[in-house]
C-alpha positions as CSV (number, residue, x, y, z in Angstrom):
1,M,114.9,67.7,78.9
2,Y,112.4,69.5,80.4
3,D,112.2,73.5,80.3
4,V,110.8,73.5,84.3
5,I,110.0,70.9,86.7
6,T,107.6,72.2,89.6
7,I,107.9,70.5,92.9
8,G,105.7,71.0,95.8
9,S,101.8,70.4,96.8
10,A,99.1,68.9,94.6
11,T,95.2,69.3,96.2
12,R,91.9,69.1,95.3
13,D,90.3,72.3,95.9
14,V,86.8,73.6,96.6
15,F,85.5,77.1,95.8
16,V,82.6,77.9,98.2
17,K,80.8,81.4,97.5
18,S,78.0,82.6,99.5
19,T,76.7,86.0,100.6
20,A,76.2,84.5,103.9
21,F,79.9,85.2,104.8
22,E,79.4,88.5,106.5
23,I,82.6,90.6,106.3
24,H,83.0,93.0,109.5
25,S,85.8,94.6,111.2
26,K,87.6,92.8,114.0
27,D,91.0,94.0,115.6
28,H,92.2,90.6,116.6
29,S,91.9,89.3,112.9
30,T,95.2,89.5,111.1
31,S,93.5,91.3,108.1
32,S,91.4,93.4,110.2
33,V,87.8,91.8,108.8
34,E,86.2,88.2,109.7
35,G,83.7,86.4,107.6
36,C,81.4,84.6,109.7
37,F,78.5,82.4,110.0
38,P,76.3,81.2,112.9
39,L,77.2,77.6,114.0
40,G,74.1,74.9,113.8
41,S,72.5,76.3,110.7
42,K,72.2,75.6,107.1
43,I,74.1,78.2,104.7
44,E,72.7,78.8,101.1
45,I,75.7,78.3,98.7
46,D,75.5,80.8,95.8
47,E,78.3,79.1,93.6
48,L,80.5,76.1,94.1
49,V,83.3,75.0,92.1
50,L,85.6,72.1,92.0
51,E,89.0,72.3,90.8
52,T,92.6,71.1,91.3
53,G,95.2,73.4,92.9
54,G,98.5,73.6,94.9
55,G,101.7,75.2,94.5
56,A,103.5,72.8,92.1
57,T,100.4,71.9,89.7
58,N,99.3,75.5,89.5
59,A,102.9,76.5,88.6
60,A,103.2,73.6,86.1
61,T,99.9,74.7,84.2
62,T,101.5,78.2,83.7
63,F,104.9,76.9,82.1
64,S,102.8,74.5,79.9
65,R,100.3,76.9,78.6
66,L,103.0,79.1,77.4
67,G,104.6,76.4,75.6
68,H,107.2,75.0,77.7
69,R,107.8,71.2,78.5
70,V,107.0,70.9,82.0
71,A,107.0,67.8,84.7
72,T,105.8,67.9,88.1
73,V,107.2,66.3,90.9
74,A,104.4,65.8,94.0
75,A,102.6,63.6,96.2
76,I,98.9,62.7,96.0
77,G,96.7,59.9,97.3
78,D,95.3,56.7,95.5
79,D,91.7,58.0,95.6
80,A,89.4,60.3,93.4
81,P,91.0,63.6,93.7
82,G,94.5,62.1,93.2
83,T,92.7,60.8,89.7
84,A,91.3,64.3,89.1
85,I,94.8,66.0,89.7
86,M,96.7,63.6,87.3
87,N,93.8,63.8,84.6
88,V,94.2,67.7,84.8
89,L,97.6,67.6,84.2
90,S,97.7,65.1,81.3
91,A,94.8,67.5,80.0
92,E,97.3,70.8,80.4
93,G,100.0,69.1,78.9
94,V,102.1,68.5,82.0
95,D,104.1,65.1,82.7
96,P,102.6,63.7,85.7
97,S,104.8,60.6,85.6
98,H,106.9,61.7,88.4
99,L,103.8,62.0,90.7
100,Q,104.1,59.8,94.0
101,V,100.7,58.0,94.4
102,L,100.7,57.0,98.3
103,K,98.9,53.7,98.7
104,G,95.9,54.1,101.2
105,G,96.9,58.0,101.2
106,R,94.5,60.7,101.0
107,T,95.2,63.5,98.7
108,G,95.3,67.1,100.0
109,Y,92.3,69.0,100.0
110,S,91.2,72.6,100.3
111,V,88.2,74.2,101.0
112,I,88.0,78.3,99.9
113,L,85.5,80.2,101.6
114,L,84.9,83.4,99.2
115,A,83.6,86.8,100.1
116,G,82.3,89.0,97.9
117,S,85.7,90.9,97.4
118,G,87.7,87.8,96.4
119,E,89.4,87.8,99.6
120,R,89.3,84.3,100.8
121,T,89.6,82.1,104.0
122,V,91.3,78.4,103.1
123,L,90.4,75.5,105.2
124,V,93.5,73.0,104.6
125,F,93.7,69.2,104.8
126,R,97.3,68.6,103.7
127,G,97.3,64.7,103.3
128,A,99.4,63.3,100.8
129,A,100.7,66.8,99.9
130,E,103.2,66.9,102.7
131,K,104.6,63.5,102.4
132,L,106.7,64.0,99.2
133,N,109.4,61.1,99.8
134,A,113.1,62.3,98.4
135,S,114.1,58.7,98.2
136,A,111.2,58.1,95.7
137,I,112.1,60.9,93.5
138,P,113.7,59.9,90.2
139,W,116.6,62.4,90.3
140,R,118.4,61.1,87.4
141,S,115.6,62.1,85.0
142,L,115.1,65.5,86.7
143,A,116.9,67.4,84.1
144,A,115.7,71.1,83.4
145,K,116.6,74.9,82.7
146,W,114.7,75.5,86.3
147,L,113.2,74.0,89.1
148,Y,110.2,75.6,90.4
149,I,110.0,74.9,94.2
150,S,106.5,75.9,96.1
151,S,105.8,74.3,99.7
152,I,107.3,71.0,100.7
153,G,105.9,70.5,104.1
154,G,108.8,72.3,105.9
155,D,111.1,69.5,104.8
156,L,114.5,71.3,104.6
157,K,116.3,68.2,104.4
158,L,114.5,67.7,101.1
159,M,115.0,71.3,100.1
160,G,118.8,70.7,100.7
161,K,118.7,67.8,98.4
162,I,116.9,69.5,95.7
163,L,119.2,72.2,95.8
164,D,122.5,70.1,95.7
165,H,121.0,68.3,92.7
166,A,120.5,71.4,90.8
167,A,123.9,72.4,91.5
168,R,125.2,69.2,90.0
169,R,123.1,69.5,87.1
170,K,123.6,73.1,86.7
171,I,119.7,74.1,87.0
172,K,118.3,77.5,88.1
173,V,116.0,77.3,91.2
174,A,112.9,79.6,92.0
175,W,111.9,79.0,95.4
176,N,108.2,80.0,96.8
177,P,108.6,78.7,100.3
178,G,105.5,77.6,102.1
179,S,104.6,78.7,105.6
180,K,105.9,75.4,107.3
181,E,109.3,76.2,105.6
182,I,109.0,80.2,106.7
183,R,108.0,79.2,110.4
184,Q,111.7,77.6,110.6
185,G,113.1,81.0,110.6
186,L,115.6,83.1,108.5
187,R,118.7,81.5,110.4
188,A,117.7,78.0,109.2
189,L,116.5,79.0,105.7
190,T,119.8,81.4,104.8
191,P,122.0,78.8,103.5
192,L,119.3,77.4,101.5
193,I,118.4,80.8,99.9
194,K,121.6,81.5,99.0
195,K,121.7,78.4,96.8
196,V,118.4,79.9,95.2
197,D,118.3,82.1,92.1
198,L,115.0,83.7,92.5
199,F,113.3,83.8,95.9
200,N,109.8,84.8,95.8
201,L,107.1,85.4,98.7
202,N,104.5,87.6,99.8
203,K,105.1,90.9,102.2
204,E,103.6,89.1,105.4
205,E,105.6,85.7,104.8
206,A,108.9,88.0,104.5
207,A,107.9,89.9,107.5
208,Q,107.6,86.6,109.4
209,L,110.8,85.5,108.2
210,V,112.6,88.3,109.1
211,S,111.0,88.8,112.6
212,T,109.3,92.1,112.0
213,D,106.3,94.0,111.4
214,P,104.6,94.2,107.8
215,Q,105.0,97.8,107.8
216,N,108.8,97.8,107.9
217,F,109.1,97.1,104.4
218,T,112.3,98.6,103.9
219,H,113.9,96.6,106.6
220,I,112.2,93.4,105.2
221,V,113.9,94.2,101.7
222,K,117.5,94.9,103.0
223,S,117.4,91.9,105.1
224,L,116.6,89.4,102.3
225,R,118.0,91.2,99.1
226,S,121.3,89.9,99.0
227,L,120.4,86.6,100.1
228,P,119.4,84.9,96.5
229,R,121.8,84.4,93.7
230,R,119.9,86.6,91.3
231,A,116.8,88.4,92.4
232,L,114.4,88.7,95.4
233,I,110.3,89.0,94.7
234,V,108.0,90.5,97.5
235,T,104.2,90.6,96.5
236,D,102.2,92.9,98.3
237,G,98.6,92.3,96.9
238,L,96.9,95.5,95.6
239,A,99.9,97.4,96.5
240,G,101.9,95.4,93.4
241,A,105.2,93.5,94.0
242,Y,108.9,94.5,94.4
243,A,112.0,93.1,92.9
244,A,115.6,93.6,94.1
245,E,118.1,92.3,91.7
246,G,121.6,93.3,92.9
247,E,121.9,97.0,93.5
248,K,118.8,97.5,91.5
249,A,115.1,97.4,92.6
250,W,111.8,97.9,91.0
251,H,108.4,98.2,92.2
252,C,105.3,96.6,89.7
253,N,101.8,97.8,89.8
254,V,98.7,95.4,89.7
255,I,96.3,95.9,86.7
256,D,93.0,97.2,87.7
257,V,90.4,94.4,87.0
258,P,87.6,93.3,89.2
259,R,88.5,90.4,91.4
260,I,86.6,87.2,91.9
261,N,89.2,85.1,93.6
262,V,92.6,85.7,94.7
263,T,93.4,82.1,95.3
264,G,96.3,81.1,93.0
265,A,97.5,84.6,92.3
266,G,100.9,84.2,94.2
267,D,101.3,81.0,92.2
268,A,100.5,82.5,88.9
269,F,102.8,85.6,89.6
270,G,106.0,83.5,90.4
271,S,105.5,81.1,87.8
272,G,104.8,83.7,85.2
273,V,108.0,85.9,86.4
274,V,110.3,82.3,85.7
275,A,108.3,82.0,82.4
276,G,109.3,85.5,81.8
277,L,112.8,84.9,82.3
278,L,112.6,82.0,80.2
279,K,111.4,84.0,77.3
280,K,113.5,87.2,78.0
281,D,116.3,87.2,80.5
282,D,115.0,90.7,81.7
283,I,113.4,90.8,85.2
284,R,111.1,93.8,84.4
285,Y,109.7,91.7,81.2
286,A,109.5,88.9,83.7
287,L,107.5,90.9,86.2
288,A,105.1,92.2,83.3
289,V,104.4,88.5,82.3
290,G,103.9,87.5,86.2
291,T,101.4,90.3,86.7
292,W,99.3,89.5,83.2
293,N,99.4,85.9,84.8
294,A,97.9,86.6,88.1
295,T,95.5,89.3,86.8
296,G,94.0,86.6,84.6
297,V,93.8,84.4,87.8
298,V,91.8,86.6,90.1
299,Q,89.4,87.0,87.5
300,Q,88.3,83.5,87.7
301,M,86.9,81.2,90.3
302,G,89.8,78.5,90.7
303,A,93.5,78.9,90.5
304,K,94.0,77.6,87.1
305,R,91.1,78.8,84.9
306,G,92.6,82.1,84.4
307,I,96.1,81.2,83.9
308,I,97.3,82.8,80.5
309,R,97.8,80.9,77.5
310,S,100.2,82.9,75.6
311,Y,102.9,85.3,76.4
312,P,101.5,89.3,76.6
313,S,102.1,91.2,73.1
314,A,104.1,94.0,73.5
315,A,101.5,96.6,73.9
316,A,100.0,94.6,77.1
317,I,103.6,94.6,78.4
318,K,103.9,98.2,78.1
319,K,100.5,98.5,80.2
320,V,102.2,97.1,83.2
321,V,103.8,100.4,85.0
322,I,107.0,99.3,86.6
323,R,109.4,101.8,88.2
324,P,112.7,101.8,89.8
325,W,112.7,101.6,93.6
326,K,114.8,102.9,96.2
């Protein structure tokens, strides 16, 4: 039996960093800033990095590096990027045997344009990543302590099958939904969230899900906190993360480090939290593990390079400031 099985996307990631990506204010931008370059010109690249990504493979790497037995369920193409993903998973000690290789398919691909601040714009070709076939999943062999679910291309029917399987096998479930799931709205997702132990998303995603402004944070948490079976986790970038578990809630600060790249930080945090719960059944300890994992990732190029290779020491855990929240 596995400790964790991750289910979701697997992609080839290309990180492009250039000083030519100017940063300037724009009121109509969702983040109030834009990175722009002139069409028809040649742009000098300062750094180019090829990595693998996708929520399922990023999370699997966390669990494997921390000593857990892990398998990944995702769809890839029968192409060079797909082969690269399989090779990386094998090298990381993740069982790749449950990957679905689509004949003639093209592996999902992301081009990440990085600004000096570490913030990024991602150009996404989903390809095979959103073509996971429920009928091809080897359900009988999916035995684990936890299932970690990331983006499944908006396929709520597949999510329902996953949750039914987990219930039959008494497997705990963590869910970090993708944009296509969130866009279907709270009414559609509520029956699914109620079958999930840990529901994890960022503040903007949570606001979209409950149809409110991200600044209405208290309303967001109030609307969602009672839905998952154990805990709601909402991340908020440099403002840290919030966890609501029953009547209790906590705020967790980030670790102040230079940020090179934030791609994969959410995957690192969410999988780190579940890894923390595997190690010690304490949500505050789990938040600290997730924080250190995300801290490692933002200091490196790529979503996997900075993933921690051992659980943080007791002294490191104490350095993460976690306080009760209203």
